[in-house]
Structures are given as C-alpha cells and as structure tokens.
C-alpha positions as CSV (number, residue, x, y, z in Angstrom):
1,M,31.2,11.0,-21.9
2,T,28.8,8.2,-19.9
3,Y,28.5,8.5,-16.4
4,K,27.4,5.8,-13.9
5,P,24.7,6.5,-11.1
6,T,25.3,4.9,-7.7
7,I,22.1,5.1,-5.8
8,G,21.5,4.1,-2.1
9,L,18.5,4.6,-0.2
10,E,17.9,5.7,3.7
11,I,14.2,4.8,4.4
12,H,12.4,6.1,7.9
13,L,9.3,4.3,8.7
14,E,7.1,5.6,11.6
15,L,6.0,2.7,13.7
16,N,2.1,2.1,14.6
17,T,3.0,1.2,18.6
18,R,0.2,2.3,21.3
19,S,2.9,4.9,22.5
20,K,6.1,6.8,21.8
21,M,9.3,5.4,21.8
22,F,11.1,6.1,25.1
23,C,7.5,7.3,27.1
24,D,3.7,6.8,27.3
25,S,2.1,9.4,25.4
26,P,0.1,8.3,22.6
27,N,1.8,7.6,19.5
28,E,-1.1,8.9,17.1
29,P,0.5,10.7,13.8
30,E,-3.2,12.2,12.8
31,E,-4.0,13.8,15.9
32,R,-4.7,17.6,14.3
33,H,-4.5,19.5,17.8
34,P,-0.9,20.4,18.1
35,N,1.1,20.0,21.1
36,L,-1.5,17.4,22.6
37,N,0.3,13.9,22.8
38,V,2.9,15.4,24.6
39,C,4.6,14.8,28.3
40,P,7.6,15.9,30.6
41,V,9.6,13.0,28.5
42,C,9.4,13.7,25.8
43,M,9.2,17.6,26.3
44,A,12.6,16.7,27.5
45,H,11.6,18.5,30.7
46,P,14.9,18.6,33.6
47,G,14.9,15.3,35.8
48,T,12.7,13.0,33.4
49,L,14.1,9.8,32.3
50,P,13.2,7.7,28.9
51,T,12.1,3.9,29.3
52,I,12.3,1.4,26.0
53,N,9.1,0.6,23.8
54,K,9.9,-3.2,23.8
55,E,7.0,-3.6,21.1
56,A,9.0,-1.2,18.8
57,I,11.6,-2.9,18.9
58,K,9.9,-6.2,18.3
59,K,8.4,-4.9,15.4
60,V,12.1,-4.0,14.1
61,L,13.1,-7.6,14.6
62,K,10.4,-8.8,12.8
63,L,11.3,-6.3,9.9
64,G,15.0,-7.9,10.4
65,L,13.6,-11.6,10.2
66,L,11.6,-11.5,6.9
67,L,14.3,-9.7,5.1
68,G,16.9,-12.8,6.2
69,G,18.9,-10.0,8.2
70,E,21.8,-10.6,11.1
71,I,19.9,-10.0,14.3
72,A,22.0,-8.0,16.9
73,K,22.9,-9.8,20.5
74,H,23.6,-7.2,22.2
75,S,22.6,-3.4,21.1
76,Y,22.3,0.3,22.6
77,F,20.6,3.4,21.9
78,E,23.2,6.6,21.4
79,R,22.4,10.4,21.4
80,K,22.8,12.1,18.2
81,N,23.4,15.5,18.9
82,Y,22.4,18.3,16.8
83,F,20.2,21.5,17.4
84,Y,17.0,22.0,15.1
85,P,13.8,23.8,16.6
86,D,11.5,20.8,16.5
87,L,14.0,18.8,18.7
88,P,13.1,19.2,22.4
89,K,16.0,17.5,23.9
90,G,18.8,19.4,21.5
91,Y,20.1,15.7,20.7
92,Q,17.6,12.5,19.3
93,I,18.3,9.3,20.9
94,S,19.4,7.0,17.7
95,Q,21.7,4.1,17.1
96,Y,24.4,3.9,15.2
97,H,27.1,1.9,16.2
98,S,24.9,-1.0,17.2
99,P,21.9,-1.2,15.0
100,L,19.0,-3.8,16.0
101,V,19.4,-5.8,12.2
102,K,22.6,-5.7,9.9
103,N,23.0,-7.6,6.6
104,A,19.4,-8.1,5.6
105,S,18.4,-7.7,1.4
106,L,15.5,-7.8,-0.4
107,N,15.5,-9.4,-4.0
108,L,13.9,-7.2,-6.9
109,K,11.6,-8.8,-9.6
110,S,14.6,-9.2,-12.1
111,G,15.6,-11.2,-9.4
112,K,18.5,-8.7,-8.7
113,K,19.3,-8.4,-4.8
114,I,19.9,-5.2,-3.1
115,K,21.7,-5.6,0.3
116,I,20.6,-3.7,3.5
117,Q,23.6,-2.6,5.5
118,R,21.4,-1.6,8.9
119,I,17.9,-1.1,10.2
120,H,17.7,0.5,13.2
121,L,15.7,2.4,15.8
122,E,15.4,6.3,16.8
123,E,12.7,8.5,17.5
124,D,11.1,11.1,15.6
125,T,11.0,15.1,15.7
126,G,8.4,17.3,15.8
127,R,6.7,19.2,13.1
128,L,7.4,22.9,12.0
129,I,4.5,24.9,10.6
130,H,5.1,27.9,8.5
131,S,2.9,30.4,8.3
132,G,3.5,33.9,7.2
133,K,6.7,35.4,8.8
134,E,6.2,32.8,12.0
135,T,7.0,29.0,12.1
136,L,5.2,27.5,14.7
137,V,6.3,24.1,16.4
138,D,3.7,21.1,16.7
139,F,5.5,18.4,18.9
140,N,2.7,15.9,18.7
141,R,5.1,14.0,16.4
142,A,8.0,14.4,18.7
143,G,9.2,10.7,20.4
144,I,7.3,8.3,17.8
145,P,9.3,5.4,17.0
146,L,10.9,5.8,13.7
147,M,13.0,2.8,12.0
148,E,15.4,3.5,9.7
149,L,16.8,1.0,6.9
150,V,19.6,1.9,5.3
151,T,20.6,0.2,1.5
152,E,23.9,-0.6,0.4
153,P,24.2,1.2,-2.9
154,D,23.4,-0.9,-5.2
155,F,21.2,0.7,-7.6
156,E,21.5,1.6,-10.6
157,S,18.4,3.1,-11.9
158,S,15.5,5.4,-10.5
159,Q,13.4,2.4,-11.6
160,E,15.0,0.0,-9.5
161,A,14.6,2.5,-6.7
162,K,11.1,3.0,-6.6
163,E,10.7,-0.9,-7.3
164,F,13.0,-1.4,-4.0
165,A,10.5,1.6,-2.1
166,E,6.9,-0.3,-3.2
167,E,8.2,-3.8,-2.4
168,L,9.4,-2.4,1.0
169,R,6.2,-0.8,1.9
170,T,4.0,-3.7,0.7
171,I,6.3,-6.2,3.4
172,V,6.1,-3.7,6.4
173,K,2.2,-3.5,5.8
174,T,2.1,-7.4,5.6
175,L,3.7,-7.2,9.1
176,N,1.7,-4.8,10.0
177,I,4.6,-2.6,11.3
178,S,3.2,0.3,9.6
179,S,0.6,1.9,7.7
180,A,3.5,3.3,5.6
181,D,1.7,5.9,4.4
182,M,3.9,8.4,2.4
183,E,1.4,11.2,1.8
184,K,1.0,11.7,5.8
185,G,4.5,11.1,6.1
186,V,5.2,8.2,8.1
187,M,7.4,6.5,5.4
188,R,9.8,9.0,4.0
189,V,12.7,8.0,1.7
190,E,16.4,9.7,0.9
191,A,18.1,9.1,-2.1
192,N,21.5,9.1,-2.0
193,I,23.2,10.0,-5.5
194,S,26.7,10.1,-7.1
195,L,28.3,9.7,-10.6
196,S,31.3,8.4,-11.6
197,Q,33.1,6.9,-14.5
198,N,35.3,4.2,-13.2
199,A,35.6,1.9,-10.3
200,K,35.8,4.9,-7.7
201,L,32.3,6.3,-6.2
202,G,32.1,9.8,-7.3
203,T,31.0,13.1,-4.5
204,K,27.6,12.2,-2.9
205,V,24.4,14.2,-3.1
206,E,21.8,13.3,-0.7
207,I,17.8,14.3,-1.1
208,K,15.9,14.8,1.4
209,N,12.1,13.4,2.3
210,L,10.7,12.3,-1.0
211,N,6.8,11.5,-0.1
212,S,5.8,9.6,-3.0
213,F,7.1,6.6,-5.2
214,K,7.1,9.1,-8.1
215,A,9.0,11.7,-6.5
216,V,11.8,8.7,-5.9
217,E,11.5,8.3,-9.4
218,R,12.0,11.6,-10.8
219,A,14.2,13.3,-8.2
220,I,16.9,10.5,-8.8
221,E,16.3,11.0,-12.5
222,Y,16.5,14.5,-12.1
223,E,19.4,14.6,-9.9
224,V,21.2,12.1,-12.5
225,E,20.6,14.7,-14.9
226,R,21.9,17.8,-13.2
227,Q,25.3,16.0,-12.1
228,T,26.0,14.4,-15.7
229,E,25.8,18.2,-16.4
230,I,28.1,19.7,-13.6
231,L,30.9,17.2,-14.5
232,A,30.5,17.5,-18.4
233,S,30.9,21.0,-17.8
234,G,34.4,20.3,-15.9
235,K,33.0,21.7,-12.4
236,K,32.9,19.4,-9.5
237,I,29.8,18.1,-7.6
238,V,29.1,19.8,-4.0
239,Q,28.5,17.3,-1.2
240,E,25.1,18.4,-0.1
241,T,21.8,18.1,1.1
242,R,18.9,19.0,-1.3
243,G,15.0,19.0,-1.3
244,W,12.7,18.1,-4.1
245,D,10.3,20.5,-5.2
246,D,7.5,19.0,-6.4
247,I,6.0,21.6,-8.6
248,E,9.1,22.7,-10.3
249,E,10.0,19.0,-10.6
250,K,13.9,19.7,-9.7
251,T,16.1,18.9,-6.8
252,V,17.1,22.3,-4.4
253,S,20.2,23.1,-2.3
254,Q,19.3,23.2,1.3
255,R,22.7,22.5,3.3
256,I,25.8,21.2,3.3
257,K,25.7,17.8,3.9
258,E,27.5,16.6,8.1
259,E,29.9,13.3,8.2
260,S,28.6,11.3,11.5
261,H,31.7,12.7,13.5
262,D,29.3,15.8,13.1
263,Y,27.1,14.4,15.4
264,R,29.3,13.3,18.0
265,Y,27.2,10.3,18.9
266,F,28.3,8.4,22.2
267,P,26.0,5.9,24.2
268,E,22.7,7.1,25.9
269,P,23.9,7.0,29.8
270,D,19.9,7.1,30.8
271,L,19.1,3.6,28.8
272,P,20.4,0.5,29.7
273,A,22.1,-1.7,26.9
274,L,19.9,-4.5,25.1
275,N,20.8,-8.0,25.7
276,L,18.4,-9.5,22.7
277,E,20.3,-12.8,23.0
278,K,19.3,-13.6,26.2
279,D,15.9,-11.3,26.9
280,E,12.9,-13.7,26.7
281,E,10.7,-11.3,25.4
282,F,13.1,-10.5,22.0
283,N,13.0,-14.9,21.6
284,I,14.2,-15.0,18.1
285,E,12.6,-18.1,17.0
286,K,9.3,-16.9,18.8
287,L,9.4,-14.1,16.3
288,R,10.2,-16.1,13.6
289,A,7.1,-18.1,14.0
290,E,4.9,-15.2,14.3
291,L,6.0,-14.0,10.8
292,P,3.4,-14.0,8.3
293,E,4.0,-14.8,4.5
294,T,6.0,-12.9,2.5
295,P,4.9,-10.8,-0.5
296,E,6.6,-13.1,-3.2
297,Q,4.8,-16.1,-0.9
298,K,1.6,-14.6,-1.6
299,R,1.9,-14.0,-5.1
300,K,2.7,-17.4,-6.1
301,R,-0.2,-19.2,-3.9
302,L,-2.7,-16.6,-5.0
303,K,-1.6,-18.1,-8.8
304,N,-1.9,-21.3,-7.7
305,Q,-4.9,-21.4,-5.5
306,Y,-7.2,-18.9,-7.4
307,N,-5.9,-18.8,-11.2
308,L,-5.7,-15.0,-10.7
309,E,-4.5,-12.1,-13.1
310,E,-1.0,-10.5,-12.2
311,E,-2.8,-7.2,-11.8
312,L,-5.0,-8.1,-9.4
313,I,-2.8,-10.4,-7.5
314,E,-0.7,-7.2,-7.4
315,I,-3.8,-5.2,-5.7
316,L,-4.2,-7.9,-3.1
317,V,-0.8,-8.0,-1.8
318,K,0.1,-4.6,-1.7
319,D,-3.4,-4.3,0.5
320,P,-4.1,-6.9,3.2
321,Q,-7.4,-5.5,3.9
322,I,-8.7,-6.3,0.6
323,L,-6.6,-9.5,0.3
324,S,-8.3,-10.8,4.0
325,F,-11.6,-9.5,2.3
326,F,-11.4,-11.4,-0.9
327,E,-10.1,-14.7,0.7
328,N,-12.8,-14.5,3.1
329,A,-15.5,-13.9,0.6
330,V,-14.4,-16.6,-1.5
331,S,-14.1,-18.9,1.6
332,E,-17.9,-18.4,2.3
333,L,-18.5,-19.3,-1.5
334,M,-16.7,-22.4,-1.6
335,E,-18.7,-23.9,1.1
336,W,-21.9,-23.3,-0.7
337,A,-20.1,-24.2,-4.2
338,K,-20.5,-27.8,-6.1
339,P,-17.0,-28.8,-7.1
340,E,-17.6,-28.0,-11.0
341,D,-18.7,-23.9,-10.1
342,K,-15.9,-23.1,-7.6
343,K,-13.8,-21.9,-10.6
344,N,-16.5,-20.0,-11.7
345,L,-17.1,-18.7,-8.6
346,T,-13.9,-17.8,-7.5
347,T,-13.7,-15.6,-11.2
348,L,-16.9,-13.8,-11.1
349,A,-15.6,-12.6,-7.5
350,S,-12.3,-11.5,-8.7
351,N,-14.2,-9.9,-11.4
352,Y,-16.7,-7.8,-9.6
353,L,-13.8,-7.0,-6.9
354,K,-11.6,-5.4,-9.2
355,T,-13.7,-4.0,-11.3
356,D,-16.6,-3.0,-9.5
357,L,-15.8,-2.5,-5.9
358,L,-12.6,-1.1,-6.3
359,G,-14.0,1.6,-8.8
360,L,-16.5,2.4,-6.5
361,A,-14.0,3.2,-3.9
362,N,-11.9,5.1,-6.2
363,E,-14.9,6.9,-7.4
364,K,-16.3,8.1,-3.8
365,Q,-12.5,8.6,-2.7
366,I,-12.6,6.5,0.2
367,S,-10.7,3.5,1.3
368,F,-11.6,0.4,0.8
369,S,-12.0,-0.1,4.7
370,E,-14.7,2.3,4.4
371,L,-17.2,0.4,2.0
372,L,-20.3,-0.6,3.8
373,L,-20.1,-4.4,2.7
374,T,-19.0,-7.6,4.5
375,P,-17.1,-10.0,2.8
376,E,-20.6,-12.2,3.4
377,N,-22.8,-9.8,2.0
378,F,-20.8,-9.9,-1.0
379,A,-20.5,-13.5,-0.9
380,E,-24.1,-13.8,-1.0
381,L,-24.5,-11.0,-4.1
382,I,-22.3,-13.7,-6.2
383,K,-24.4,-16.5,-5.2
384,M,-27.4,-14.8,-6.4
385,L,-25.7,-14.3,-9.8
386,V,-24.8,-17.4,-10.2
387,K,-28.2,-18.8,-9.7
388,N,-29.6,-16.4,-11.8
389,E,-31.3,-14.5,-9.0
390,I,-30.5,-11.1,-10.7
391,T,-28.5,-10.0,-13.6
392,S,-25.2,-8.5,-13.9
393,R,-26.6,-5.2,-14.3
394,G,-28.7,-6.0,-11.4
395,A,-25.8,-6.5,-9.1
396,K,-24.2,-3.7,-10.0
397,D,-27.3,-1.7,-8.8
398,V,-27.1,-3.4,-5.7
399,L,-23.5,-3.3,-5.2
400,R,-23.5,0.6,-5.5
401,K,-26.7,0.7,-2.9
402,I,-24.7,-1.5,-0.3
403,I,-21.6,0.7,-0.7
404,E,-23.5,3.9,-0.1
405,Q,-26.1,3.2,2.6
406,G,-25.1,-0.4,3.5
407,G,-27.8,-3.0,3.9
408,D,-28.3,-7.2,3.1
409,P,-28.2,-8.3,-0.6
410,S,-31.1,-10.0,-0.7
411,Q,-33.4,-7.4,1.4
412,I,-32.7,-4.5,-1.5
413,V,-32.6,-6.8,-4.3
414,E,-36.4,-6.9,-3.7
415,E,-37.1,-3.2,-2.4
416,L,-35.2,-2.3,-5.9
417,G,-37.2,-5.3,-7.5
418,L,-34.5,-6.4,-9.4
419,K,-34.9,-10.3,-9.2
420,Q,-34.5,-11.5,-12.3
421,I,-38.0,-13.1,-13.9
422,T,-37.4,-16.9,-15.5
423,D,-41.0,-16.9,-15.6
424,E,-41.5,-18.3,-19.3
425,D,-44.7,-18.1,-19.8
426,Y,-44.6,-14.2,-18.8
427,L,-41.6,-13.6,-21.1
428,E,-43.2,-15.2,-24.2
429,T,-45.9,-12.4,-23.8
430,V,-43.3,-9.9,-23.9
431,V,-41.5,-11.2,-26.5
432,K,-44.1,-11.4,-28.6
433,E,-44.8,-7.7,-28.4
434,V,-41.1,-7.0,-28.9
435,I,-41.3,-8.9,-32.3
436,R,-44.7,-7.0,-33.1
437,D,-43.2,-4.0,-32.6
438,N,-39.8,-4.1,-34.4
439,Q,-40.2,-6.0,-37.4
440,K,-37.6,-4.6,-39.5
441,P,-34.9,-6.2,-37.3
442,A,-37.2,-9.1,-37.0
443,E,-37.2,-9.8,-40.4
444,D,-33.4,-8.6,-40.7
445,Y,-32.7,-11.7,-38.4
446,K,-34.8,-14.0,-40.7
447,K,-32.2,-12.8,-43.4
448,G,-29.4,-13.7,-41.1
449,K,-28.2,-10.5,-40.0
450,Q,-27.1,-12.3,-36.6
451,E,-26.6,-8.6,-34.8
452,A,-31.0,-8.1,-35.2
453,L,-31.4,-10.4,-32.3
454,Q,-28.8,-8.7,-30.1
455,F,-31.2,-5.7,-31.1
456,L,-34.4,-7.6,-30.2
457,I,-32.7,-9.1,-26.8
458,G,-31.9,-5.5,-25.8
459,Q,-35.6,-4.5,-26.6
460,T,-37.2,-7.3,-24.4
461,M,-34.4,-6.5,-21.5
462,K,-36.0,-2.6,-22.0
463,Q,-39.5,-3.6,-21.8
464,T,-38.6,-6.0,-18.4
465,R,-36.6,-3.6,-17.0
466,G,-33.4,-5.5,-17.2
467,K,-34.9,-8.4,-15.3
468,A,-35.8,-10.6,-17.8
469,K,-33.1,-13.5,-17.6
470,P,-31.2,-12.9,-20.7
471,E,-30.8,-16.4,-22.0
472,V,-34.4,-17.0,-21.5
473,A,-34.9,-14.0,-23.7
474,R,-32.8,-15.7,-26.3
475,K,-34.3,-18.5,-26.7
476,L,-37.7,-17.6,-26.5
477,L,-37.1,-14.9,-29.3
478,E,-35.2,-17.5,-31.6
479,K,-38.5,-19.6,-31.0
480,F,-40.8,-17.0,-32.3
481,L,-38.4,-15.9,-35.3
482,K,-38.1,-19.1,-36.6
483,S,-41.9,-20.3,-36.3
C-alpha cells in the first residue's frame, strides 16, 4: 500500500539585532554567563512596558521582499498564552492574525516553487538546562527577536525540505539578518508531516527543533516510515508533537499537539499597531533598494564573470565572508595583471582558495574569518607564483606560515629561503651533478623512457630544496642528456 507524504516546514531564526525585541537588553546569543543580559522588561517585572525593535521589523521585511512576498500595510502584535518555565511573562508576544509578510515563495533547483504562507516576528523564550534532578533556567535568550517562517505543505520528500532549508539559510546570511547557525540554535527547523492515499490530507505530526540539515532529512524519512507502518497495520496516526533523537535516529513523542485556539491569541495591549504603509522608517522602496544580489543571481554572475566550477560557486554563495575575500583578492590581481594573464590568475586564485585555504581552515577547525590572511596578501602570493618567484610547494608552505602566525608573503619567502632559483649557471652545475649520480635513469631516458626524466627533475628539486624552477631544470636536463 502506497502513501503520499505531505510535508510543511516552520523555521525559526534569531535575528542579529543589537538589542532584544521589546527592550534594550543586549542580543548576545553566545553569552555564557547565565541571566546576565536581562532587564525588568524581558523578565516581566510588574509595571514594565515593552517597546518595538524597529530594526528587527526591517530585517523581516527585507527577507519578505527578497522572497517576493506581500508586505502587510498594517500589522500588530498579539499575546500567545501558554505557561512554560522559560517564559517569563506566562505568555509570548507574537503575531498570528497579521503577519508582516504573506504569500512569498522560494524556488528549488528543480524549478519547483515552494509557497511561503507567512513570515512573522515574535520573542524567543529562555533556555532550560537539565542538571541531574534539577532544571536551571537561563533567561539571556528570552526576548531575542525571533522570526518565524511557515511554508505551505508543498514538499513531497525529505530531500526537497532539506534543500529549501539550506537555500533559506544562504539567503538569510546573504542579507546579513542572522548568523543562521543551526548548531547554536540560532536557526531551528520544525517539520509537519502527514500521509494520505488520496487528495484528503492525513493526520499531521510535528517534529520540533531540528538543528542540522542532516537531522531535517533523516527525521522526515524516519517519520514517513513510522507513519506508513502504523497505517499499513490498520491503526490511526495520533496528532502530536515529537522530538528527534540524534543518537538513536528516531522521533519520540513529546506531547499532544495544541491547536491555535488553545493559545487564546488577542492583541497585545501594551504595543501600538504598525502602519507599515505610512511609517517612513519602513519605506518599502528604500528597503528594496538596499537588497543584495540573490543567491541565484550570484551563481550566474560568478559563472559568467570568473568561469568557476560549480562546487566552488556553491562554497562562495553560501559564505559571504569567503566570497568577499575571493573577490577582493581577484580585484587586486586584476589591477596588476596583463589582459592575457587575467584568466590564469583567477583560476590560480580559485584553486588555492578551495584546496589550500579552506583545507587549512578545516584542518585547524577554525572559521575562514579566523585565518590570519588578508585578500591583499593572498593576491601578493599568487603574483609571486605567476612571476615564478616561488614554486607551488613553496607557496603552500608560505600560506601555512601566514595562517598560523600572520605576516607578509615576501618577508616569509625571504625568511624561509623559498625564493625560486632561475639562475641557469648555478642550475647547470646541479643538473650535471644529478646526471653523474644517477647514471641508470640517465641511460633509461636516452633509451626513450620519459618517466626517467621526471625522476631526474625530482632529484634536481631535492638538491635545491624545491627552489629550482622546474621548467629550467627540465630544459637543462634535456640539453645535457642529449649532448
């Protein structure tokens, strides 16, 4: 018996504003000291009044515009009533009836359009820390601006859901409205899944707080399998909220799912309604003019402008810091290069970026921004390679030294004695010595064995500690072996 899965996503994102959503307490998600970034407002002391963080609203509107959404002319906040230990007020200030954005969409690589029902703003809750038999509460996160995006149930597979979440994260980072760091809980994904055999939707099950793209994919796959087995046995699906166990790789029941009426929404009496149509601070055309390239536009430009391979394009599009580094370095190179060298320089820079720089960052388990290398110094190193001042092996050594200790490429080349030897008089002496000490490979080459020449070039490089220019070494070896 075949069942068709219907999947929708709810995605929460903590916005990177300076202060919290309704007070002036710092918005610092990584603060490790508990209950430091709090104040009477976000702790709900009697008599305190919230104020709206307009920067958070602008960030949501920008995302809505980039996704082609319909911006509300009027909007307001509401109280979402429920009790939980990490919710200081006993209710959450959120939006339900008048979201800031409606009817947006995002296209998958297949061309399939995923409709976005709504994007709204609310405040985040605090954090519970379970320690033995005790549960501790940290309110640093309470009140941080939290954007919620709700899709239509347009997904038919876990792969589509994962791709959507990945592309949304790329867009959010491009807009610089959130770090969207899933491991730190800045971006959280929830999936709603139901199975059916006809047009009528089945009973919906929600999976909460998925904190990686792999978890999104695996949790949906598991839940589809679980529900299929239940329905095939003639039983009914229970509408509930389930959690994802990363270790066991399975969903576990948490609670019976609430309906929207259970939250008893009503307009927040302590906050004014928003007139987005007339408030000049939310001028839509001005916000639209501030929008950056979309990830799709970037992909096309990087392909046309630099002719990069798809894998590197995806790396650059998904990380604005790496893209900025690459384009600044290439800009430096283009000012110096001859027209006929520009393509070669770009290719060389992209290869060293992808293979060496990103490899070193991964090896040392640090972010790209922590590498002690500026775009200007990277460009200088590429120039030295093109001018044959250092070998490829030498360039790799210089890069490692800069990344570990910082410094100027030219100075490090001098310190390490890596400057490439092009002096033919000196290299002639070395080559003659290599031929004398390696008579058999020399005779093999004369008999037509080309691989013997590579061995002799290697020996020449060894004698010069990798500093001989390989092309010069080859030319001199061929000259003396033929004479």
